[in-house]
A tleap script that builds the chain and sets N, CA, C and O, in Angstrom:
source leaprc.protein.ff14SB
mol = sequence {
  NMET ASN LYS LYS GLU LEU VAL GLN THR ALA
  ALA GLU TYR SER GLY MET SER GLN GLY GLU
  VAL GLU LYS ALA LEU ASN ALA ILE LEU GLU
  SER MET LYS GLN SER LEU LYS LYS GLU GLU
  PRO VAL THR LEU VAL GLY PHE GLY THR LEU
  GLN VAL LYS SER HIE ALA ALA ARG LYS GLY
  HIE ASN PRO SER THR GLY GLU SER MET LEU
  ILE PRO ALA LYS LYS THR VAL LYS PHE LYS
  ALA SER SER VAL LEU GLU VAL GLY SER CLYS
}
set mol.1.N position { 207.963 299.479 39.981 }
set mol.1.CA position { 207.846 299.191 41.401 }
set mol.1.C position { 208.752 298.007 41.713 }
set mol.1.O position { 208.691 296.976 41.043 }
set mol.2.N position { 209.577 298.157 42.713 }
set mol.2.CA position { 210.432 297.046 43.134 }
set mol.2.C position { 209.815 296.356 44.357 }
set mol.2.O position { 208.750 296.751 44.832 }
set mol.3.N position { 210.492 295.330 44.854 }
set mol.3.CA position { 209.946 294.533 45.957 }
set mol.3.C position { 209.731 295.385 47.209 }
set mol.3.O position { 208.708 295.251 47.880 }
set mol.4.N position { 210.684 296.254 47.524 }
set mol.4.CA position { 210.565 297.095 48.718 }
set mol.4.C position { 209.337 298.002 48.623 }
set mol.4.O position { 208.587 298.146 49.588 }
set mol.5.N position { 209.138 298.610 47.450 }
set mol.5.CA position { 207.980 299.486 47.253 }
set mol.5.C position { 206.677 298.687 47.304 }
set mol.5.O position { 205.671 299.167 47.827 }
set mol.6.N position { 206.697 297.482 46.769 }
set mol.6.CA position { 205.514 296.620 46.815 }
set mol.6.C position { 205.149 296.286 48.255 }
set mol.6.O position { 203.976 296.323 48.626 }
set mol.7.N position { 206.151 295.961 49.064 }
set mol.7.CA position { 205.921 295.646 50.479 }
set mol.7.C position { 205.341 296.861 51.197 }
set mol.7.O position { 204.387 296.726 51.963 }
set mol.8.N position { 205.903 298.041 50.959 }
set mol.8.CA position { 205.411 299.263 51.609 }
set mol.8.C position { 203.961 299.544 51.225 }
set mol.8.O position { 203.132 299.847 52.083 }
set mol.9.N position { 203.663 299.442 49.939 }
set mol.9.CA position { 202.306 299.719 49.462 }
set mol.9.C position { 201.307 298.703 50.007 }
set mol.9.O position { 200.217 299.072 50.444 }
set mol.10.N position { 201.679 297.427 49.979 }
set mol.10.CA position { 200.784 296.385 50.495 }
set mol.10.C position { 200.549 296.559 51.990 }
set mol.10.O position { 199.447 296.306 52.477 }
set mol.11.N position { 201.572 296.988 52.722 }
set mol.11.CA position { 201.420 297.223 54.164 }
set mol.11.C position { 200.425 298.352 54.408 }
set mol.11.O position { 199.595 298.267 55.313 }
set mol.12.N position { 200.508 299.413 53.601 }
set mol.12.CA position { 199.566 300.534 53.743 }
set mol.12.C position { 198.134 300.088 53.454 }
set mol.12.O position { 197.215 300.439 54.195 }
set mol.13.N position { 197.938 299.320 52.385 }
set mol.13.CA position { 196.597 298.865 52.011 }
set mol.13.C position { 196.014 297.878 53.011 }
set mol.13.O position { 194.815 297.903 53.286 }
set mol.14.N position { 196.861 297.008 53.557 }
set mol.14.CA position { 196.359 295.917 54.387 }
set mol.14.C position { 196.299 296.235 55.874 }
set mol.14.O position { 195.565 295.588 56.620 }
set mol.15.N position { 197.071 297.231 56.309 }
set mol.15.CA position { 197.155 297.508 57.738 }
set mol.15.C position { 198.113 296.575 58.457 }
set mol.15.O position { 198.229 296.626 59.681 }
set mol.16.N position { 198.801 295.721 57.706 }
set mol.16.CA position { 199.797 294.820 58.286 }
set mol.16.C position { 201.134 295.557 58.369 }
set mol.16.O position { 201.335 296.577 57.711 }
set mol.17.N position { 202.036 295.028 59.182 }
set mol.17.CA position { 203.370 295.627 59.246 }
set mol.17.C position { 204.142 295.244 57.985 }
set mol.17.O position { 203.809 294.272 57.307 }
set mol.18.N position { 205.176 296.024 57.686 }
set mol.18.CA position { 205.996 295.714 56.521 }
set mol.18.C position { 206.680 294.352 56.683 }
set mol.18.O position { 206.853 293.622 55.707 }
set mol.19.N position { 207.062 294.020 57.902 }
set mol.19.CA position { 207.686 292.724 58.160 }
set mol.19.C position { 206.747 291.572 57.861 }
set mol.19.O position { 207.149 290.569 57.271 }
set mol.20.N position { 205.477 291.720 58.275 }
set mol.20.CA position { 204.481 290.674 58.012 }
set mol.20.C position { 204.233 290.523 56.513 }
set mol.20.O position { 204.146 289.411 55.993 }
set mol.21.N position { 204.122 291.665 55.828 }
set mol.21.CA position { 203.878 291.637 54.385 }
set mol.21.C position { 205.064 291.008 53.660 }
set mol.21.O position { 204.880 290.200 52.750 }
set mol.22.N position { 206.281 291.377 54.062 }
set mol.22.CA position { 207.465 290.821 53.408 }
set mol.22.C position { 207.545 289.306 53.613 }
set mol.22.O position { 207.893 288.566 52.693 }
set mol.23.N position { 207.225 288.858 54.817 }
set mol.23.CA position { 207.237 287.417 55.103 }
set mol.23.C position { 206.209 286.691 54.230 }
set mol.23.O position { 206.504 285.635 53.670 }
set mol.24.N position { 205.007 287.255 54.115 }
set mol.24.CA position { 203.960 286.651 53.284 }
set mol.24.C position { 204.360 286.667 51.810 }
set mol.24.O position { 204.171 285.677 51.102 }
set mol.25.N position { 204.909 287.787 51.350 }
set mol.25.CA position { 205.326 287.893 49.953 }
set mol.25.C position { 206.428 286.885 49.631 }
set mol.25.O position { 206.398 286.244 48.581 }
set mol.26.N position { 207.391 286.747 50.527 }
set mol.26.CA position { 208.464 285.772 50.316 }
set mol.26.C position { 207.908 284.351 50.217 }
set mol.26.O position { 208.373 283.557 49.400 }
set mol.27.N position { 206.916 284.033 51.048 }
set mol.27.CA position { 206.293 282.704 51.011 }
set mol.27.C position { 205.554 282.494 49.688 }
set mol.27.O position { 205.622 281.415 49.099 }
set mol.28.N position { 204.858 283.515 49.231 }
set mol.28.CA position { 204.132 283.428 47.960 }
set mol.28.C position { 205.108 283.232 46.804 }
set mol.28.O position { 204.906 282.362 45.957 }
set mol.29.N position { 206.166 284.043 46.773 }
set mol.29.CA position { 207.148 283.940 45.693 }
set mol.29.C position { 207.839 282.579 45.690 }
set mol.29.O position { 208.078 282.004 44.628 }
set mol.30.N position { 208.157 282.069 46.866 }
set mol.30.CA position { 208.811 280.760 46.953 }
set mol.30.C position { 207.884 279.654 46.444 }
set mol.30.O position { 208.328 278.754 45.731 }
set mol.31.N position { 206.599 279.716 46.807 }
set mol.31.CA position { 205.669 278.685 46.334 }
set mol.31.C position { 205.463 278.795 44.821 }
set mol.31.O position { 205.284 277.779 44.149 }
set mol.32.N position { 205.487 280.010 44.281 }
set mol.32.CA position { 205.389 280.191 42.831 }
set mol.32.C position { 206.618 279.590 42.140 }
set mol.32.O position { 206.486 278.911 41.121 }
set mol.33.N position { 207.814 279.839 42.692 }
set mol.33.CA position { 209.047 279.283 42.118 }
set mol.33.C position { 209.010 277.760 42.109 }
set mol.33.O position { 209.403 277.129 41.129 }
set mol.34.N position { 208.533 277.171 43.211 }
set mol.34.CA position { 208.476 275.710 43.295 }
set mol.34.C position { 207.523 275.139 42.245 }
set mol.34.O position { 207.821 274.116 41.629 }
set mol.35.N position { 206.384 275.792 42.038 }
set mol.35.CA position { 205.435 275.335 41.015 }
set mol.35.C position { 206.049 275.437 39.624 }
set mol.35.O position { 205.910 274.520 38.815 }
set mol.36.N position { 206.727 276.545 39.344 }
set mol.36.CA position { 207.345 276.726 38.033 }
set mol.36.C position { 208.479 275.730 37.807 }
set mol.36.O position { 208.679 275.266 36.685 }
set mol.37.N position { 209.226 275.396 38.869 }
set mol.37.CA position { 210.285 274.386 38.738 }
set mol.37.C position { 209.698 273.034 38.343 }
set mol.37.O position { 210.344 272.252 37.646 }
set mol.38.N position { 208.468 272.759 38.791 }
set mol.38.CA position { 207.774 271.516 38.424 }
set mol.38.C position { 207.030 271.675 37.091 }
set mol.38.O position { 206.299 270.783 36.661 }
set mol.39.N position { 207.232 272.830 36.454 }
set mol.39.CA position { 206.596 273.185 35.185 }
set mol.39.C position { 205.077 273.247 35.282 }
set mol.39.O position { 204.371 272.977 34.310 }
set mol.40.N position { 204.583 273.605 36.460 }
set mol.40.CA position { 203.153 273.831 36.666 }
set mol.40.C position { 202.876 275.321 36.478 }
set mol.40.O position { 203.613 276.152 37.009 }
set mol.41.N position { 201.822 275.676 35.729 }
set mol.41.CA position { 201.512 277.095 35.563 }
set mol.41.C position { 201.030 277.711 36.879 }
set mol.41.O position { 200.455 277.026 37.725 }
set mol.42.N position { 201.272 278.996 37.033 }
set mol.42.CA position { 200.808 279.745 38.201 }
set mol.42.C position { 199.817 280.781 37.682 }
set mol.42.O position { 200.197 281.689 36.942 }
set mol.43.N position { 198.548 280.648 38.067 }
set mol.43.CA position { 197.499 281.545 37.595 }
set mol.43.C position { 196.990 282.399 38.741 }
set mol.43.O position { 196.573 281.885 39.778 }
set mol.44.N position { 197.030 283.707 38.542 }
set mol.44.CA position { 196.476 284.664 39.493 }
set mol.44.C position { 195.284 285.312 38.795 }
set mol.44.O position { 195.454 286.181 37.939 }
set mol.45.N position { 194.080 284.887 39.162 }
set mol.45.CA position { 192.864 285.350 38.505 }
set mol.45.C position { 192.796 286.872 38.574 }
set mol.45.O position { 192.993 287.469 39.632 }
set mol.46.N position { 192.515 287.484 37.436 }
set mol.46.CA position { 192.432 288.934 37.353 }
set mol.46.C position { 193.781 289.604 37.146 }
set mol.46.O position { 193.845 290.826 37.015 }
set mol.47.N position { 194.862 288.826 37.114 }
set mol.47.CA position { 196.201 289.384 36.911 }
set mol.47.C position { 196.891 288.726 35.722 }
set mol.47.O position { 197.278 289.411 34.775 }
set mol.48.N position { 197.050 287.400 35.760 }
set mol.48.CA position { 197.684 286.713 34.643 }
set mol.48.C position { 198.204 285.348 35.025 }
set mol.48.O position { 197.984 284.863 36.135 }
set mol.49.N position { 198.906 284.728 34.070 }
set mol.49.CA position { 199.439 283.383 34.251 }
set mol.49.C position { 200.921 283.352 33.908 }
set mol.49.O position { 201.355 283.894 32.891 }
set mol.50.N position { 201.683 282.707 34.777 }
set mol.50.CA position { 203.099 282.434 34.524 }
set mol.50.C position { 203.209 280.966 34.168 }
set mol.50.O position { 202.640 280.115 34.852 }
set mol.51.N position { 203.939 280.659 33.098 }
set mol.51.CA position { 204.135 279.258 32.743 }
set mol.51.C position { 205.493 279.066 32.091 }
set mol.51.O position { 206.059 279.990 31.507 }
set mol.52.N position { 206.002 277.848 32.204 }
set mol.52.CA position { 207.302 277.504 31.636 }
set mol.52.C position { 207.106 277.169 30.163 }
set mol.52.O position { 206.216 276.403 29.793 }
set mol.53.N position { 207.959 277.761 29.334 }
set mol.53.CA position { 207.915 277.503 27.895 }
set mol.53.C position { 209.258 276.939 27.468 }
set mol.53.O position { 210.308 277.468 27.835 }
set mol.54.N position { 209.222 275.859 26.689 }
set mol.54.CA position { 210.445 275.228 26.188 }
set mol.54.C position { 210.792 275.792 24.818 }
set mol.54.O position { 209.919 275.970 23.970 }
set mol.55.N position { 212.061 276.070 24.613 }
set mol.55.CA position { 212.567 276.540 23.327 }
set mol.55.C position { 213.538 275.486 22.808 }
set mol.55.O position { 214.490 275.125 23.501 }
set mol.56.N position { 213.307 274.993 21.604 }
set mol.56.CA position { 214.159 273.963 21.013 }
set mol.56.C position { 215.522 274.540 20.652 }
set mol.56.O position { 215.677 275.749 20.474 }
set mol.57.N position { 216.500 273.656 20.548 }
set mol.57.CA position { 217.825 274.066 20.082 }
set mol.57.C position { 217.683 274.571 18.647 }
set mol.57.O position { 216.830 274.099 17.895 }
set mol.58.N position { 218.524 275.533 18.275 }
set mol.58.CA position { 218.438 276.083 16.924 }
set mol.58.C position { 219.810 276.541 16.456 }
set mol.58.O position { 220.734 276.723 17.248 }
set mol.59.N position { 219.912 276.719 15.157 }
set mol.59.CA position { 221.164 277.207 14.591 }
set mol.59.C position { 221.191 278.724 14.683 }
set mol.59.O position { 220.162 279.386 14.550 }
set mol.60.N position { 222.367 279.258 14.910 }
set mol.60.CA position { 222.550 280.696 14.963 }
set mol.60.C position { 223.954 281.014 14.509 }
set mol.60.O position { 224.665 280.149 13.998 }
set mol.61.N position { 224.348 282.253 14.695 }
set mol.61.CA position { 225.716 282.615 14.347 }
set mol.61.C position { 226.234 283.652 15.326 }
set mol.61.O position { 225.472 284.427 15.904 }
set mol.62.N position { 227.526 283.649 15.493 }
set mol.62.CA position { 228.191 284.616 16.354 }
set mol.62.C position { 228.301 285.916 15.562 }
set mol.62.O position { 228.968 285.933 14.528 }
set mol.63.N position { 227.674 287.003 16.008 }
set mol.63.CA position { 227.711 288.246 15.238 }
set mol.63.C position { 229.119 288.845 15.115 }
set mol.63.O position { 229.395 289.589 14.174 }
set mol.64.N position { 229.994 288.527 16.049 }
set mol.64.CA position { 231.361 289.065 15.993 }
set mol.64.C position { 232.206 288.373 14.934 }
set mol.64.O position { 232.961 289.015 14.204 }
set mol.65.N position { 232.066 287.036 14.862 }
set mol.65.CA position { 232.929 286.264 13.961 }
set mol.65.C position { 232.198 285.738 12.737 }
set mol.65.O position { 232.833 285.354 11.756 }
set mol.66.N position { 230.877 285.716 12.783 }
set mol.66.CA position { 230.098 285.153 11.690 }
set mol.66.C position { 230.063 283.636 11.717 }
set mol.66.O position { 229.457 283.013 10.845 }
set mol.67.N position { 230.707 283.036 12.709 }
set mol.67.CA position { 230.787 281.583 12.836 }
set mol.67.C position { 229.414 280.996 13.173 }
set mol.67.O position { 228.694 281.525 14.019 }
set mol.68.N position { 229.057 279.884 12.494 }
set mol.68.CA position { 227.809 279.182 12.800 }
set mol.68.C position { 227.946 278.477 14.139 }
set mol.68.O position { 229.023 278.005 14.503 }
set mol.69.N position { 226.848 278.414 14.858 }
set mol.69.CA position { 226.874 277.745 16.156 }
set mol.69.C position { 225.493 277.197 16.466 }
set mol.69.O position { 224.501 277.612 15.867 }
set mol.70.N position { 225.436 276.271 17.394 }
set mol.70.CA position { 224.171 275.707 17.835 }
set mol.70.C position { 223.783 276.380 19.143 }
set mol.70.O position { 224.529 276.334 20.121 }
set mol.71.N position { 222.619 277.002 19.151 }
set mol.71.CA position { 222.101 277.614 20.371 }
set mol.71.C position { 221.334 276.523 21.104 }
set mol.71.O position { 220.377 275.977 20.554 }
set mol.72.N position { 221.729 276.189 22.337 }
set mol.72.CA position { 221.112 275.054 23.034 }
set mol.72.C position { 219.646 275.310 23.403 }
set mol.72.O position { 219.196 276.450 23.510 }
set mol.73.N position { 218.928 274.208 23.592 }
set mol.73.CA position { 217.542 274.289 24.048 }
set mol.73.C position { 217.519 274.905 25.443 }
set mol.73.O position { 218.462 274.745 26.218 }
set mol.74.N position { 216.439 275.606 25.751 }
set mol.74.CA position { 216.314 276.183 27.088 }
set mol.74.C position { 214.845 276.353 27.441 }
set mol.74.O position { 213.964 276.266 26.586 }
set mol.75.N position { 214.608 276.594 28.703 }
set mol.75.CA position { 213.257 276.841 29.200 }
set mol.75.C position { 213.223 278.244 29.782 }
set mol.75.O position { 214.154 278.665 30.468 }
set mol.76.N position { 212.138 278.966 29.502 }
set mol.76.CA position { 211.957 280.311 30.034 }
set mol.76.C position { 210.579 280.401 30.681 }
set mol.76.O position { 209.728 279.536 30.474 }
set mol.77.N position { 210.371 281.440 31.455 }
set mol.77.CA position { 209.065 281.681 32.065 }
set mol.77.C position { 208.356 282.745 31.237 }
set mol.77.O position { 208.908 283.813 30.970 }
set mol.78.N position { 207.136 282.441 30.839 }
set mol.78.CA position { 206.327 283.347 30.030 }
set mol.78.C position { 205.178 283.871 30.892 }
set mol.78.O position { 204.565 283.115 31.645 }
set mol.79.N position { 204.893 285.166 30.777 }
set mol.79.CA position { 203.764 285.763 31.489 }
set mol.79.C position { 202.716 286.168 30.473 }
set mol.79.O position { 203.017 286.849 29.493 }
set mol.80.N position { 201.485 285.747 30.710 }
set mol.80.CA position { 200.367 286.174 29.877 }
set mol.80.C position { 199.395 286.930 30.772 }
set mol.80.O position { 198.835 286.365 31.711 }
set mol.81.N position { 199.200 288.203 30.477 }
set mol.81.CA position { 198.326 289.042 31.291 }
set mol.81.C position { 196.870 288.640 31.102 }
set mol.81.O position { 196.459 288.237 30.014 }
set mol.82.N position { 196.104 288.755 32.164 }
set mol.82.CA position { 194.669 288.497 32.118 }
set mol.82.C position { 194.001 289.588 31.291 }
set mol.82.O position { 194.462 290.729 31.271 }
set mol.83.N position { 192.920 289.237 30.614 }
set mol.83.CA position { 192.182 290.248 29.849 }
set mol.83.C position { 191.547 291.279 30.777 }
set mol.83.O position { 191.208 292.381 30.347 }
set mol.84.N position { 191.386 290.921 32.047 }
set mol.84.CA position { 190.817 291.839 33.037 }
set mol.84.C position { 191.836 292.914 33.423 }
set mol.84.O position { 191.462 294.023 33.806 }
set mol.85.N position { 193.121 292.579 33.318 }
set mol.85.CA position { 194.192 293.499 33.682 }
set mol.85.C position { 194.345 294.536 32.579 }
set mol.85.O position { 194.858 294.231 31.502 }
set mol.86.N position { 193.902 295.757 32.844 }
set mol.86.CA position { 193.986 296.826 31.859 }
set mol.86.C position { 195.048 297.815 32.315 }
set mol.86.O position { 194.950 298.391 33.399 }
set mol.87.N position { 196.053 298.006 31.487 }
set mol.87.CA position { 197.125 298.934 31.806 }
set mol.87.C position { 197.039 300.113 30.850 }
set mol.87.O position { 196.983 299.932 29.633 }
set mol.88.N position { 197.030 301.318 31.401 }
set mol.88.CA position { 197.039 302.514 30.567 }
set mol.88.C position { 195.730 302.809 29.872 }
set mol.88.O position { 195.726 303.503 28.856 }
set mol.89.N position { 194.623 302.308 30.379 }
set mol.89.CA position { 193.345 302.540 29.714 }
set mol.89.C position { 192.642 303.801 30.194 }
set mol.89.O position { 191.625 304.197 29.624 }
set mol.90.N position { 193.174 304.438 31.239 }
set mol.90.CA position { 192.510 305.644 31.753 }
set mol.90.C position { 193.277 306.875 31.401 }
set mol.90.O position { 192.865 307.980 31.752 }
savepdb mol mol.pdb
quit
């Protein structure tokens, strides 16, 4: 499901217009991004938690040349699904 399909489905369920749903969804996504930028976890009860995870710098190699290289430290967003969220159980 992409964003457009999500907006359409939410509009059908809520009785709101697609424009209203898209505006609300954009506001929600923006507030989630701002929290993650501050490295604050975002928890949606019954769905899951998004949180920033730090990865330390490490040694690696270029598969094309075999040359050793340092892979820089980085931060990624990790999603942990809620135990209530059951996918494919039916």
